[in-house]
C-alpha positions as CSV (number, residue, x, y, z in Angstrom):
1,M,82.1,58.7,62.8
2,Y,80.8,55.2,62.0
3,G,81.2,52.3,64.4
4,N,82.2,54.3,67.4
5,I,82.3,51.8,70.3
6,N,81.8,54.4,73.0
7,Q,78.3,55.5,71.7
8,P,75.4,54.6,73.7
9,I,73.4,51.8,72.0
10,S,70.4,54.1,71.6
11,K,72.5,56.5,69.4
12,I,73.8,53.9,67.0
13,K,72.1,54.4,63.6
14,Y,71.9,50.7,62.9
15,Y,68.3,50.2,61.7
16,D,66.8,52.2,58.9
17,I,63.0,51.9,58.4
18,K,63.2,51.9,54.6
19,F,65.6,48.9,54.6
20,T,64.0,46.9,57.5
21,K,60.8,46.8,55.5
22,R,62.6,44.9,52.8
23,I,63.4,42.1,55.4
24,I,59.7,41.9,56.3
25,Y,59.1,40.6,52.7
26,V,61.4,37.6,53.1
27,I,60.4,36.5,56.6
28,P,57.4,34.6,55.2
29,L,59.8,32.2,53.6
30,C,60.2,30.8,57.2
31,F,56.5,30.2,57.4
32,L,56.6,28.4,54.1
33,T,59.5,26.2,54.9
34,G,57.6,25.4,58.1
35,L,54.6,24.5,56.2
36,L,56.5,22.2,53.9
37,C,57.9,20.5,57.0
38,I,54.4,19.9,58.4
39,I,53.3,18.5,55.1
40,R,56.2,16.0,55.3
41,G,55.6,15.1,58.9
42,Q,58.6,16.9,60.2
43,L,56.9,18.7,63.1
44,D,60.2,19.5,64.9
45,C,61.7,21.7,62.2
46,A,58.3,23.2,61.4
47,I,58.0,24.4,64.9
48,T,61.5,26.0,64.9
49,E,60.7,27.7,61.6
50,W,57.4,29.2,62.9
51,F,59.0,30.5,66.1
52,V,61.6,32.3,63.9
53,F,58.8,33.6,61.7
54,I,56.8,35.0,64.7
55,S,59.9,36.5,66.5
56,S,61.3,38.0,63.4
57,I,58.0,39.6,62.4
58,I,57.7,41.1,65.8
59,H,61.3,42.4,65.8
60,W,61.5,43.6,62.3
61,N,58.1,45.5,62.3
62,N,59.7,47.9,64.7
63,A,63.3,47.2,64.7
64,K,65.4,48.8,67.4
65,P,69.1,48.1,68.4
66,S,68.1,47.0,71.8
67,G,65.0,45.8,73.6
68,I,63.1,42.5,74.3
69,A,61.8,41.9,70.8
70,R,65.4,41.9,69.4
71,N,66.8,39.8,72.1
72,V,64.0,37.3,71.8
73,D,64.5,37.1,68.0
74,L,68.2,36.6,68.4
75,I,67.7,33.7,70.9
76,V,65.0,32.1,68.8
77,V,67.1,32.3,65.7
78,Q,70.1,30.8,67.4
79,L,68.1,27.9,69.0
80,S,66.6,27.2,65.6
81,L,70.0,27.3,64.0
82,W,71.6,25.0,66.6
83,Y,68.6,22.5,66.2
84,H,68.9,22.5,62.4
85,L,72.7,22.0,62.7
86,Y,72.0,19.1,65.1
87,I,69.6,17.4,62.5
88,I,72.2,18.1,59.7
89,W,74.8,16.3,61.8
90,I,72.6,13.4,62.6
91,I,71.6,12.6,59.0
92,K,75.0,13.8,57.6
93,D,73.5,16.2,55.1
94,L,76.6,17.9,53.6
95,C,74.7,20.0,51.1
96,A,72.4,21.6,53.7
97,F,75.5,22.2,55.9
98,I,77.2,24.0,53.1
99,I,74.2,26.1,52.3
100,I,73.6,27.0,56.0
101,S,77.3,27.9,56.4
102,I,76.9,30.3,53.5
103,S,73.8,31.7,55.1
104,M,75.7,32.3,58.4
105,S,78.5,34.0,56.6
106,L,76.1,36.3,54.8
107,F,74.4,37.2,58.1
108,G,77.9,38.0,59.6
109,I,78.9,40.1,56.7
110,S,75.5,42.0,56.9
111,L,76.1,42.9,60.6
112,S,79.6,44.2,59.8
113,L,78.4,46.3,56.9
114,N,75.4,48.0,58.7
115,N,77.6,50.7,60.1
116,I,78.7,52.0,56.8
117,P,77.0,55.0,55.1
118,N,75.3,52.8,52.3
119,K,73.1,50.7,54.7
120,S,71.4,48.9,51.8
121,I,74.5,46.8,51.2
122,G,74.2,45.2,54.7
123,Y,70.5,44.7,54.4
124,N,70.9,43.1,51.1
125,F,73.3,40.6,52.5
126,H,70.9,40.0,55.4
127,I,68.2,39.2,52.8
128,L,70.5,36.9,51.1
129,G,71.2,35.2,54.4
130,W,67.6,34.6,54.9
131,I,67.2,33.1,51.4
132,F,70.1,30.7,51.9
133,A,68.9,29.7,55.4
134,C,65.4,28.8,54.0
135,L,67.1,27.0,51.0
136,S,69.2,24.9,53.5
137,N,66.0,24.1,55.4
138,I,64.3,22.9,52.2
139,I,67.4,20.8,51.3
140,L,67.4,19.4,54.9
141,S,63.7,18.5,54.6
142,N,64.3,16.7,51.3
143,T,67.3,14.7,52.7
144,R,65.1,13.8,55.8
145,L,62.5,12.3,53.5
146,S,65.0,10.2,51.8
147,Y,66.7,9.3,55.1
148,L,63.3,8.1,56.6
149,D,62.7,6.0,53.5
150,D,65.9,4.1,53.9
């Protein structure tokens, strides 16, 4: 039975090595968006991107449903998300807000689909969430450039 809440966390078949490796391929997008921010003098967002990059590489290289790497990755991603939302709020970047909202929705969908037999669907939504998050960061960086020019 899928999604049995009484199962111990070590018995849940959440991660599948053939699909987790797909996520490894999109994680460098965080590094690239951080590099873009550095080039544009936006050190604060670059640091958050690189922390996400490092914690996600460590977690997704050997993904497990529990453990310190997963917990650190979840905390780092949440802190980065909240910081980006704060910057979006400060400069009132509606486009970046819409895109990051889509990203958060895709991550939520991916988590709800990972207990179904066809795990690739959930992982594909997770990858789309990554892509939209990085797209939002690029849009935010562009808006910050024009915001600072005004």
